[in-house]
Residue, then its C-alpha position, 0 to 999 in steps of 0.5 A: m798280536e804276538v804278545l797277546q798270544w803270549i799272554l794267552f798262553a801263559g794264562i792258560i799254563l797258569t790256570s791249568v797248573l792251579s786247577v791241578i794243584n786244587s784238584f789234588k787238594s780237594r781229593r786229599a782234604q779230610a773236611i767236606a767244606e775244605r774239600g768243596l772249597y778246593a773243588a770250587r776253586t778247581n772249577i774256577y780255574m777250569g772256566i777261566m782256563l776254558m775262556l782263554i782257549a776260547l779267546i785263542q781259537m776266536l782271535m789268533f786264527s783265521g775266522s773259519t765257521l768251525r773255529v768260531i763254533i768250537g770257541a763259542v763252545f769252550l766260552v759257554i763251558g768256561l763261563f758255566n764252570l766260572f759261575a758254578g765254582l763262584r757259587n759253590r765257593s760262596a756256599y762252602q765258605a759260608m759253611n766254614r764260618t758256621p761252628 
């Protein structure tokens, strides 16, 4: 159980760093399609991070009702961010392909 906790914690740290990096790249990009692509990646990493936080809330601690509810909310928000990021990523990639 402790190994799983460290793996989830490392995943949260990694996705947080990637989210911040892509957020900075998004703000500095000149082209609209490039800016959107970095913003979509930010959403994807943020969604994964929120889902990992939800897993920690649900699996690592005692199963109190409040913890399960908070974990479920984080899971839903994380899934929404992930799917929105994937949708936006495909749209901006298509925009980059057309001349």
